[in-house]
N, C-alpha and C positions, 0 to 999 in steps of 0.2 A: 670844843671839849667833847661834845657828844659824838662828833665824827671820829675822834681818836678812840673813844671807848668802843664804838661799834667796830672799828677796824681791829682793835685788840681782841675783841670777842671772836671775830671772824677768824683771826689768826690762831686763836686757841682751839677753835673747832676744827680747823684744818689739821692742827698738830695731833689732836686727840682722836680724830676720826680714823677708823680702821679702813685701810685700803685693801679691798678684796679683789683679786684678779681672777678671772675665769681661766682655769688651767688649760682648757682646750684652746682658747685664743692665744695664750702665752706660747704654747707649743706650736701653734700655727705661725706665729710671728717668727719664732726661732727657725722653723723649717723654711720659711720664705727667705730669710736672710742667708741660710746655708745654701739654698738652691740657687739664688740669684746673685749672691756675692756682695751686694751693696745695699745699704739702707735706702738709697734714693729710689730703688725699684719699688719700694713699698708705696711711695707717694704716687707712682704711676698707676698702681693697682687701685688705690683709693680714689684717684681722679676718674678712672674708667668705670669702676664698679660702684662708686658711692660709698657704701658701707663695706665692712670687712668681709661679709659673707661671700661675695663673688670671688675674692682672691684668697680665701683661706686654704692653706696647705696643711693637710693632716698627715699623720705618720702611722705606720704599723706599730702595734704595741709589741716591741721587742723584735729581735731578729728571728729568722726562720728556725735556727738551731736552738733558740731559747724556749723550746716548747715545754720543757720540764718545769717551768715556773708555775704552771697550773696542771697538777697531776690529773684532775678530773677531765680536763679537755684533752690531754694527751692520751689518756686511756680510751676515751670515746673515739678519738681520731684513729687510734690504732686497732681497736677491736670492733668498732661499729662506725666505720667511716661514712657509710651511706646515710646514717642518721645525722651525723655531724654536718655533712655537706648539705643535706636537706634543710637542717635547722639554720645554717648560715644563709642559705638562699631565702628562707622565709623572713629572717631578720632584715636582710638587705632589700627585700621587696622584689625578688626575682622568681616568684612562684611559691607554691605550697611545699611544705616539708615532704609530704607524701609523694608528690609528683617528681620533685628533683631527686629524692632518695631512690625512687623506683628506677629512674634513668640510670643512676649510679649502679644499682644492683644488676640491672639487665646487662649493661656493658661489661661490668666486672665478671659476671657469671659466664657470659659468652667467652670472654678471654680466658678464664680459668678452665672452662670445659675443653676448649681447643688445646690448651697446653697439656691437660691430662690426656687427651686423645693422642697427642703427639708422643708423649712418653710411653704410651701403650703400643701404638701402631708404628711409631718411628716414621710416619709419613710427613714430609716437609710442609705439605699444604696446611696441616693443622697448626704447625708452628707459625707459618705466615699469617694465618687468621688470628692466632693468639696475639702476635705482635701488633697486627693491624688494629684489633679492638682495644688493646692496651694503650696504643698511641691515640686512638679516638677518645678514650676515657680521659687521658691526660690533657688532650686538646680541649675537651668539653669543660673540664675543671679550670684549665688555664684561661679560657675565654671568659668564663664567669668571674674569675679573679680580676681580669682586666676590666670588665664591666663594673665590678665593685670599686676598683681603684679609681676609675674615671668618674663614677657617679658621686663618690664622696671626696674626690680630689685628694686622694692619699698619695703622699710623696713616695716615689720609688721609681723603678724602671718604667719607661714609657713603652717598652716593647712587650707585645703580647706573647712573643716567642719565649721571653724570659719567664713569664708567668706559667706557660705550659711546661717549660723545663723544670721549674720548681716543683710542680705537681708530679712530674715523671720521676724526678730524682729523689724527692723526699715528700711524698704525698701526705703522710701523717703530720709531719712538722708544719707543712704549709697550711693544712686544714686547721691545726691548732692555733697558728698565728692569726688566721682570719677570724676564728671564733673568739680568740682573746681580744682582738681589736673591736669586734662588734659588741661583745658583752661589756667590756670595760667602758665603752663610750655610749652605752645605752641606746643602741640602734634598734628601732622597732618599726616594722612595716615600711622599711625603706627610708626612715627619717632618722638622721643623726642628731641625737639630743645632747651629746657631749658628756664628758666625765663629770662625776659629782664632786671630784676633788676641788679644793680651792687653795689658794696660796695667800696667806695673810701677811701684810707688811705694816709695821707700826705697832701700836699698843692698843689695848682695849680697856676702856675705863668705865664702861656702863654696866657693870655688874655681870649677871649671868644671862643676859638676853641672847637670843639665838643670832648667829651671824646671818647676814643677808647681803646680797649683791647691791652695792650702792653706786649709782652712776657718778662719774667724776664731776667735780664742781667746775664751773667756768670761772676762771680767775682773770681779771683784767690786768694786762701788763702795759697799759697806756701810761705814759709819764704824767705825773700829777701836774695840774696847772698851777702856775705861780700865783 
């Protein structure tokens, strides 16, 4: 009789307990399924890496052209891109904001000055220099985007060339996407802390107590002995 009561109480606790899923891990699992195509690939990742951390696939927050979702970031990326790039590098752990921003300003200024000189003098050498420094700037930004993607295991193109092209074709939108991803996932000093969002499944019956992440309970599925 006592065993039946205990089992019934455990069942009620399982029903009433709130299941809170870490949103970052949920997105990671979906990304892994999309990238690999089959759920059994997840088991291989778990067997090789132990915990989920080694095989987590993250995603960029929105597409490159969805930069207007955050007006503050798109304005900073458009009118002060050197600061936005330097801040991104600081958050990702790739150097100080001042250093990376200075590199951006130097390359962009040299390219702009050569272009202005070409418009005045019509000498092709200045145009060649302007294009060369513009390509150098795009390559520099693209390489650091690739480093960021590989460091945080962000799902996307595996080609560094694509990252460079993104910065050359739409630098402001690409910077805004990187900034949105780093800020929304609480990345600080090169550490990805994950989103603060949670997804709740079930009901909550314990008043107004704060939500907290609760590790899943271990439930035995062994057949009962006769």
